[in-house]
C-alpha positions as a printed Julia matrix, in Angstrom:
509×3 Matrix{Float64}:
  11.11    2.38   -5.85
   9.44    5.44   -7.34
   8.8     8.6    -5.36
   7.59   12.13   -6.06
  10.06   14.18   -4.02
  13.66   14.8    -4.96
  16.35   13.99   -2.42
  18.88   16.81   -2.32
  20.83   15.45    0.66
  21.27   12.18    2.54
  23.03   13.78    5.48
  21.09   13.08    8.71
  21.65   16.66    9.89
  19.44   17.86    6.99
  16.84   15.11    7.26
  13.23   16.18    7.8
  11.19   14.88    4.84
   9.49   11.51    4.53
  11.42   10.4     1.44
  14.8    11.14    3.03
  13.83    9.33    6.25
  12.79    6.28    4.22
  16.16    6.2     2.43
  18.11    6.71    5.68
  16.24    3.79    7.24
  17.85    1.55    4.61
  21.3     3.14    4.78
  21.63    3.55    8.54
  20.67    1.99   11.84
  19.07    3.6    14.88
  20.09    2.8    18.43
  16.63    1.29   18.94
  13.82    0.31   16.61
  10.07    0.34   17.06
   8.71   -2.97   15.8
   5.4    -3.34   13.99
   3.75   -4.51   17.23
   5.08   -1.46   19.15
   7.93   -3.24   20.96
  11.19   -1.36   21.42
  14.17   -3.45   20.31
  17.9    -2.63   20.63
  19.7    -2.22   17.32
  23.07   -0.49   17.58
  22.52   -0.46   21.31
  22.88   -3.84   22.99
  20.22   -3.17   25.65
  17.73   -0.54   26.75
  19.17    2.54   28.48
  20.07    2.21   32.15
  18.47    5.23   33.86
  19.83    6.68   37.1
  17.6     7.03   40.15
  17.08   10.75   39.6
  16.29   10.19   35.92
  19.03   12.56   34.75
  21.62   10.1    33.42
  21.15    7.38   30.83
  23.85    4.78   30.15
  23.63    3.16   26.71
  25.62   -0.02   26.03
  26.57   -0.54   22.37
  27.14   -3.52   20.1
  30.77   -4.54   19.56
  30.44   -6.0    16.04
  29.36   -3.04   13.89
  31.33   -1.46   11.05
  30.66    1.67    9.06
  30.48    1.43    5.27
  34.07    2.71    5.03
  35.28   -0.2     7.17
  35.92    1.83   10.33
  34.56    0.66   13.67
  31.36    1.9    15.26
  31.99    2.58   18.92
  31.19    5.05   21.7
  33.43    7.74   20.24
  31.66    7.49   16.89
  28.25    7.8    18.54
  29.37   10.83   20.56
  30.7    12.45   17.36
  27.4    11.86   15.55
  25.17   13.05   18.39
  27.17   16.2    19.03
  27.21   16.95   15.32
  23.44   16.49   15.12
  22.7    18.65   18.16
  24.84   21.46   16.8
  23.95   21.44   13.1
  20.86   19.29   12.61
  17.62   20.65   11.16
  15.88   18.62   13.86
  18.74   19.02   16.3
  16.41   20.53   18.9
  14.82   17.12   19.39
  18.02   16.02   21.12
  19.45   19.35   22.27
  16.26   20.33   24.13
  16.52   17.2    26.25
  20.21   16.25   26.42
  22.7    18.42   28.29
  25.79   16.46   27.3
  26.86   13.19   25.71
  30.14   11.44   26.52
  31.86    8.11   26.13
  32.37    6.33   29.46
  33.94    3.25   27.88
  34.85    1.95   24.43
  31.26    0.79   23.93
  29.29    2.77   26.49
  27.81    6.26   26.14
  26.27    8.37   28.88
  23.61   10.98   28.19
  23.15   13.73   30.77
  19.53   14.85   30.55
  18.19   18.33   31.29
  15.2    16.72   32.99
  13.85   13.17   33.27
  12.48   12.01   29.94
  10.52    8.74   29.95
  10.2     8.33   26.13
  14.01    8.39   25.68
  14.24    4.98   23.92
  11.55    6.1    21.47
  13.43    9.33   20.77
  16.59    7.29   20.18
  14.7     5.21   17.6
  14.48    8.28   15.32
  16.37    7.52   12.12
  17.82   11.03   11.89
  20.01   10.02   14.85
  21.66    7.24   12.86
  25.45    7.45   13.41
  27.86    8.43   10.66
  31.55    7.62   10.29
  33.77   10.22   12.02
  36.45    9.45    9.43
  34.2    10.21    6.46
  32.61   13.29    8.08
  35.75   14.71    9.71
  35.62   17.84    7.53
  31.83   18.15    7.83
  31.3    18.51   11.56
  29.13   21.6    11.12
  28.1    21.41    7.47
  26.23   18.75    5.51
  27.81   16.14    3.29
  24.96   16.01    0.82
  25.93   13.51   -1.88
  27.42   10.76    0.3
  26.31    8.64    3.22
  28.66    6.54    5.31
  26.73    4.8     8.05
  26.14    1.3     9.41
  22.98    0.11    7.65
  22.2    -2.95    5.52
  22.76   -0.96    2.32
  25.58    1.33    1.24
  25.13    4.28   -1.09
  26.57    3.36   -4.49
  25.29    6.27   -6.57
  23.7     9.63   -5.78
  21.93   12.36   -7.69
  18.88   14.39   -6.7
  16.78   12.26   -9.06
  18.24    8.83   -8.33
  19.99    6.95   -5.57
  21.37    3.42   -5.9
  21.62    1.35   -2.72
  23.63   -1.87   -2.7
  23.87   -4.49    0.07
  26.69   -3.84    2.54
  28.6    -7.13    2.61
  30.02   -6.53    6.1
  26.7    -5.68    7.7
  26.39   -6.83   11.31
  22.75   -7.96   11.03
  20.56   -9.92    8.65
  21.53   -9.28    5.05
  18.99   -7.74    2.66
  16.64  -10.16    0.95
  17.23   -8.44   -2.42
  20.22   -7.49   -4.54
  19.85   -3.74   -4.24
  17.52   -0.79   -4.69
  17.18    2.15   -7.04
  15.19    5.1    -5.71
  13.96    7.21   -8.63
  12.09   10.53   -8.65
   9.09   10.98  -10.93
   7.41   14.31  -11.54
   3.89   13.52  -10.34
   1.44   10.92   -9.08
   0.18   10.04  -12.56
   3.7     9.21  -13.77
   4.29    7.05  -10.68
   1.05    5.15  -11.16
   1.85    4.53  -14.81
   5.36    3.39  -13.91
   4.07    0.73  -11.53
   1.45   -0.54  -13.96
   3.95   -0.72  -16.82
   6.53   -2.59  -14.74
   9.0     0.27  -14.79
   8.62    0.59  -11.0
   8.55   -2.28   -8.52
   7.38   -0.42   -5.41
   5.3     2.7    -4.67
   4.61    4.4    -1.35
   1.29    6.12   -0.67
   3.05    9.32    0.46
   3.88   10.02   -3.19
   0.38    9.43   -4.59
  -2.89   11.32   -4.96
  -5.76    9.85   -2.97
  -7.68    8.59   -6.04
  -4.57    6.78   -7.23
  -4.16    5.22   -3.79
  -7.71    3.9    -3.95
  -7.13    2.51   -7.45
  -4.04    0.62   -6.27
  -5.89   -0.64   -3.18
  -8.6    -2.07   -5.43
  -5.96   -3.66   -7.67
  -4.44   -5.3    -4.59
  -7.87   -6.6    -3.53
  -8.14   -8.3    -6.93
  -4.68   -9.84   -6.53
  -2.98   -7.76   -9.23
  -0.58   -6.11   -6.74
   0.85   -6.76   -3.29
  -0.21   -4.27   -0.6
   1.36   -3.51    2.74
  -0.05   -1.22    5.45
   1.81    0.62    8.19
   0.8     2.3    11.44
  -1.36    5.43   11.17
   0.96    8.17   12.48
   0.36   11.15   10.16
  -2.46   13.43   11.31
  -4.28   16.21    9.45
  -5.85   18.99   11.48
  -7.05   22.59   11.41
  -5.03   25.15   13.34
  -7.25   27.97   14.69
  -5.75   31.37   15.45
  -6.92   31.95   19.03
  -5.0    35.19   19.6
  -7.12   37.43   17.35
 -10.83   38.01   16.71
 -13.06   36.32   15.91
 -11.47   33.0    16.93
 -10.26   34.36   20.26
 -13.79   33.47   21.41
 -13.72   29.89   22.81
 -17.48   29.49   22.32
 -17.04   30.17   18.61
 -14.2    27.65   18.39
 -16.38   25.04   20.09
 -19.12   25.78   17.55
 -16.68   25.18   14.7
 -15.59   21.88   16.26
 -19.2    20.64   16.2
 -19.67   21.88   12.61
 -17.34   19.43   10.85
 -19.0    16.31    9.44
 -16.1    13.87    9.78
 -18.03   11.01    8.15
 -18.79   13.08    5.07
 -15.15   14.14    4.79
 -14.0    10.53    5.06
 -16.37    9.41    2.3
 -16.1    12.32   -0.14
 -12.54   13.57    0.36
 -10.37   10.69    1.53
 -12.5     8.1    -0.32
 -12.48    5.92    2.79
  -8.67    5.79    2.83
  -8.17    8.07    5.87
 -10.0     7.34    9.14
 -11.62   10.27   10.9
  -9.74   11.75   13.85
 -10.95   13.37   17.04
  -7.66   13.51   18.9
  -4.24   15.16   18.51
  -2.58   11.79   19.14
  -2.94    8.91   16.66
  -5.31    6.35   18.23
  -2.73    3.57   17.88
  -0.3     5.23   20.33
  -0.41    4.69   24.1
  -2.04    7.64   25.83
  -4.35    8.58   22.96
  -7.91    9.64   23.74
  -9.73    8.82   20.47
 -12.95   10.63   21.43
 -11.49   13.74   23.06
 -12.91   16.19   20.48
 -16.67   16.52   20.02
 -18.43   14.62   17.27
 -20.37   16.33   14.48
 -23.51   17.87   15.96
 -25.15   20.63   13.89
 -27.77   21.29   16.58
 -25.1    21.91   19.22
 -23.11   23.97   16.7
 -26.1    26.22   15.97
 -26.71   26.77   19.68
 -23.07   27.77   20.2
 -23.05   30.07   17.16
 -26.12   31.8    18.58
 -24.45   32.15   21.98
 -21.5    33.81   20.19
 -23.86   36.33   18.53
 -24.49   34.74   15.13
 -27.45   33.19   13.26
 -29.85   36.06   14.1
 -29.34   37.89   10.83
 -25.58   37.86   11.36
 -23.36   35.29    9.64
 -19.77   34.51   10.52
 -17.33   34.79    7.61
 -14.75   32.13    8.42
 -11.51   32.17    6.35
  -9.84   28.81    5.67
  -6.46   28.41    4.01
  -5.61   25.07    2.41
  -2.34   23.88    0.88
  -2.8    24.47   -2.83
  -0.2    21.88   -3.87
  -2.02   19.11   -1.97
  -5.08   18.07   -4.05
  -6.82   16.39   -1.13
  -6.64   19.56    0.96
  -8.39   21.62   -1.71
 -11.13   19.01   -1.94
 -11.51   19.1     1.85
 -11.97   22.87    1.82
 -14.61   22.79   -0.93
 -16.45   19.85    0.64
 -16.61   21.46    4.08
 -17.68   24.75    2.5
 -20.57   22.94    0.81
 -21.48   21.03    3.98
 -21.65   24.23    6.05
 -23.83   25.87    3.4
 -26.17   22.88    3.63
 -26.34   22.69    7.43
 -25.57   26.12    8.89
 -25.81   28.65    6.09
 -27.55   31.28    8.24
 -24.76   31.08   10.86
 -21.45   30.64    9.08
 -19.92   30.84    5.61
 -16.52   29.33    4.85
 -14.24   31.51    2.68
 -11.53   29.3     1.19
  -8.17   30.19   -0.35
  -5.06   28.23   -1.22
  -1.36   28.75   -0.55
   1.7    26.7    -1.5
   2.93   24.47    1.32
   6.42   25.88    1.84
   5.12   29.46    2.01
   2.26   28.52    4.31
   4.4    26.63    6.83
   6.91   29.49    6.93
   4.13   31.89    8.02
   2.42   29.74   10.65
   4.15   31.5    13.54
   3.3    34.99   12.21
  -0.44   34.94   13.02
  -1.1    34.9     9.28
  -3.99   32.4     9.12
  -7.3    32.52   11.01
  -7.64   28.83   10.15
  -5.41   26.54    8.11
  -5.36   22.83    7.3
  -1.94   21.3     8.0
  -0.48   17.91    8.91
   2.01   16.52   11.39
   3.84   13.23   11.75
   5.88   12.77   14.9
   9.59   12.24   14.47
   9.21    9.21   16.71
   6.01    7.35   17.68
   5.09    8.7    21.1
   2.2    10.88   22.29
   4.67   13.46   23.63
   5.92   14.13   20.09
   2.41   15.15   19.05
   1.25   17.12   22.07
   4.4    19.14   22.79
   4.88   20.49   19.23
   1.3    21.8    19.29
   0.66   22.68   22.92
   3.99   23.5    24.58
   4.41   27.13   25.61
   7.58   28.63   27.09
   6.12   32.16   27.37
   2.42   32.21   28.31
   0.29   35.3    28.81
  -3.03   34.15   30.2
  -4.54   31.88   27.56
  -2.23   33.28   24.9
   1.11   31.64   24.04
   3.79   34.08   22.92
   6.57   31.51   22.38
   6.68   27.75   22.08
   5.2    24.91   20.06
   1.69   26.38   20.19
   2.9    29.61   18.55
   4.97   27.73   15.98
   1.9    25.66   15.03
  -0.24   28.75   14.45
  -2.78   28.56   17.29
  -1.04   30.67   19.99
  -3.18   28.99   22.65
  -2.35   27.75   26.12
  -4.05   27.25   29.46
  -2.87   27.71   33.06
  -0.62   24.85   34.13
  -0.83   23.1    30.76
   2.88   23.36   29.96
   3.74   22.0    33.4
   1.44   19.05   32.73
   3.21   18.41   29.42
   6.61   18.38   31.1
   5.31   16.17   33.88
   3.91   13.68   31.35
   7.4    13.22   29.9
   8.8    12.34   33.32
   6.19    9.73   34.2
   5.78    6.14   33.09
   3.01    3.58   33.14
  -0.71    4.2    33.79
  -0.06    7.53   35.54
   1.55    8.92   32.39
  -1.21    7.63   30.11
  -3.89    9.2    32.31
  -2.13   12.56   32.31
  -1.72   12.48   28.51
  -5.46   11.94   28.15
  -6.18   14.78   30.57
  -4.04   17.12   28.46
  -5.95   16.14   25.32
  -9.32   16.75   26.97
  -8.18   20.21   28.12
  -7.13   21.0    24.55
 -10.47   19.69   23.23
 -12.3    22.2    25.44
 -10.07   25.07   24.29
 -10.18   23.96   20.6
  -6.92   25.51   19.4
  -6.92   22.72   16.8
  -9.58   20.64   15.13
  -8.42   17.11   14.18
  -9.65   15.94   10.78
  -8.09   12.6     9.81
  -5.23   10.21   10.37
  -3.24    8.74    7.5
  -2.19    5.11    7.44
   0.75    4.63    5.05
   0.5     2.0     2.37
   2.91    0.51   -0.16
   2.16   -1.42   -3.34
   4.54   -3.84   -5.01
   4.47   -5.82   -8.23
   3.29   -9.44   -7.93
   6.89  -10.71   -8.28
   7.7    -9.3    -4.82
   6.5   -10.33   -1.4
   4.11   -7.91    0.29
   5.88   -4.82    1.69
   6.26   -4.71    5.47
   6.31   -1.62    7.67
   8.07   -1.03   10.96
   6.44    0.68   13.93
   7.75    4.09   12.82
   5.74    3.99    9.6
   8.51    3.12    7.13
   8.76    0.22    4.7
  11.52   -2.2     5.69
  13.23   -2.13    2.29
  15.75   -4.81    3.22
  12.88   -7.32    3.55
  11.61   -6.81   -0.01
  12.04  -10.28   -1.44
  11.63  -11.4    -5.08
   9.44  -14.5    -5.4
   9.61  -14.98   -9.18
  12.53  -15.67  -11.57
  13.24  -11.93  -11.53
  11.54   -8.94   -9.99
  13.88   -6.29  -11.28
  12.37   -3.46  -13.27
  14.3    -1.82  -16.13
  14.93    1.1   -13.75
  17.08   -1.13  -11.55
  19.71   -1.77  -14.22
  21.82    1.36  -13.9
  21.54    5.02  -12.98
  21.82    6.09  -16.61
  19.31    3.57  -17.95
  16.78    4.51  -15.29
  16.16    7.76  -17.13
  16.22   10.42  -14.43
  13.33   12.62  -13.36
  10.03   12.25  -15.2
């Protein structure tokens, strides 16, 4: 499998990037998995959590037949070790620590979680692959620091070789579940999308994921699959792209102006010209495939309504709004979006608004989101687990509101600094509810955000994977990752030259 990003660590406490999560999904197991049809299935757990009447305690029964790659037993003590380690030292440790007060073993194969408040999506949170347990024996001296070049977990593959450019995964012969359908995997880093595309076409690579490829290369591979030259697999659309609007400073502190901007974006044009039809338009902060989404919450493109709102805000009568937009300069599609929208606004509303575009490298941009640095910026978000809560809370939660301004919380961290009276209480309430009442409240929250326009959804990304004809079509799970253990050769051999050995694979290109 070829990919564009280097993997500098396979320790779950450092996991946050797509490529690392994909590798961990082959090397480790979650307590629960989200299937392609959305069902929640026990994996290392033997059943769904048993929740107490007050919703503050969750009892998780575990399988009895699981071994770590070092041969030691997976049990309640091992899970407690891994969870406590993750809460204390994990990059994403807040996902568990913000919700779990304590974790303890109440039997050899039973763990109890004490929750800070009732949390209905708990099984979905526990499906996150960064919570995959690790061997207490192997990580004894790394309770609070990462073990970067090893991984000792419970998954269908064990790590046989590691460098930042290459990782070799071999089947774990004592795996508790179904054995991999192939003889092993080599994950290899290439320098860019062009090199990856060439590697697949030359037979040097057997599998490519869309997350590593430029949009025009994705379309080329899609067309090749339509002609039968490649095998294509599609996963659930969980990655959203959106504009974050700085509501705490002029001019975008004016809600009428933000509503005008929301009606100014021609989603259909963006889908055709920028994403080449590969990314569906989005008018919600929650991917439409998830329960509780409101696909039409944000207004559709309406230049007449936009002009009326710009006029109400004091523009179009000889006064034109200069609207700064920052895009991620190392993401080619984002630059094309900025230039296309700039041209569209010049065509439709040139007397009212002019888009001023500038680029910034991703790492720098994300580090400045919470510093009120960008009047408007195009960013993306993929929930760490597939639930509406993990999209709304990171963007709308506010622990320190001041009127409609958020001083601390997810809204500030995402660059909008917006809130509304009672909104945070509604978010917390939505996490405590289940069934139709929860779904209705989630939709209400989205409609409130659509009126305030702290964000403007742009598109949703459906992951794809392309394999050589000698492999069966790649399959995705419900969390948006390829199930690598199900990659099955169908010819005499499907191994590329890169699969022979770490040295022969040639390193980074």
